[in-house]
C-alpha positions, 0 to 999 in steps of 0.5 A: 093382667092388663087388657088391650083392645087392638085396632081390628077388635075395635073395628069389630066392636064398632060394627056390632054397635052399628048393627044393634043401633040400627035395630033399636036406638040405645041397643048399640050402647047396651051391646058395648056396655055388655061386651066391655064387661066381658072384655074387662073380665079377661083381666082376671080370667085371661088364659082359661078359655079354649083355643078352638081355631088355632092360637087364640083363646075364645071367650063367649059373650054372656048376653050377645052371640059374639066371641072375643078372640084374644092372646096373652103376651106376658102379663097382657091380654090382647083382644084380637077380634070380636066376632059375631057367632051368627056368621058362617063358620068358614068366614070365622075360621078365615078371619082368625087365620088372617089374624094369625098371619098378621100377628103383630104386636100391639100398636101405640094407639091400642086401648088398655083397660 
């Protein structure tokens, strides 16, 4: 399967990078490296994760308190959001509901892994 990171998820990754980079120089790069590895694993494992908040699968990051929300479209894994699990559960549910409402197909500038 091909993995595509949609714009919203890219923004989430940038936000996570910025947070960790302000904690310690280089921590943001470490965060991105690990999350990219988790995302790349979905090329093989896409579809095996539960759907706790509706129609998107949720993959938990192995090293960071982040969840990767994704959907399947044919042979593609579409990364919809990368969410900090330390957020309030109501905030997370709200974000996922908004994604479901705006569930549009991938735009041309989305990155394929």
